[in-house]
C-alpha positions in Angstrom: 204.7 90.8 -20.6 204.9 94.6 -20.9 207.8 96.4 -19.3 207.1 98.3 -16.1 209.1 101.2 -14.6 209.6 102.3 -11.0 211.2 105.4 -9.5 213.3 104.7 -6.4 215.2 107.0 -4.1 215.2 109.0 -0.9 217.6 111.0 1.2 221.2 109.6 1.5 223.6 110.0 4.4 226.1 111.9 2.2 227.0 112.8 -1.4 228.5 109.4 -2.0 224.9 108.0 -2.2 225.9 104.7 -0.6 223.3 104.5 2.2 219.7 105.8 2.4 218.6 107.4 5.6 216.1 104.9 7.1 212.5 106.1 6.8 213.2 108.3 3.8 212.9 105.6 1.1 210.4 106.3 -1.6 209.1 103.9 -4.3 206.7 105.2 -7.0 205.1 103.0 -9.7 204.7 100.9 -11.5 204.5 103.1 -14.6 203.6 101.5 -18.0 206.2 103.5 -20.0 209.4 105.4 -19.6 207.8 108.8 -20.3 205.5 108.5 -17.3 208.4 107.3 -15.1 210.5 110.3 -16.2 207.6 112.7 -15.3 207.5 111.2 -11.8 211.3 111.3 -11.5 211.3 115.0 -12.5 208.5 115.8 -9.9 210.4 114.0 -7.1 213.9 115.3 -8.1 212.9 118.9 -8.3 210.5 118.9 -5.3 213.2 120.3 -3.0 216.1 121.7 -5.2 218.2 122.4 -2.1 218.4 118.8 -1.0 221.9 117.8 -2.2 221.7 114.4 -0.7 218.4 113.4 -2.2 218.5 111.2 -5.3 216.0 109.2 -7.4 216.6 106.7 -10.2 214.4 105.0 -12.7 214.5 101.2 -12.9 212.9 98.7 -15.1 211.6 95.3 -14.1 213.4 92.4 -15.6 211.5 90.5 -18.3 210.1 87.2 -17.3 
């Protein structure tokens, strides 16, 4: 099975990034390769450069 990548994130309550503000969660994907996931991560991360409490990460599905 091929690896698939996802971009997850949203707005957090504070800069500790412990708790996402309900309703702001975003999930993008799946992406067939890391390059495409990074492109989406860049788009989301720099969409609003002033949002200090917004964060996105790339994750990979576990292999079956």
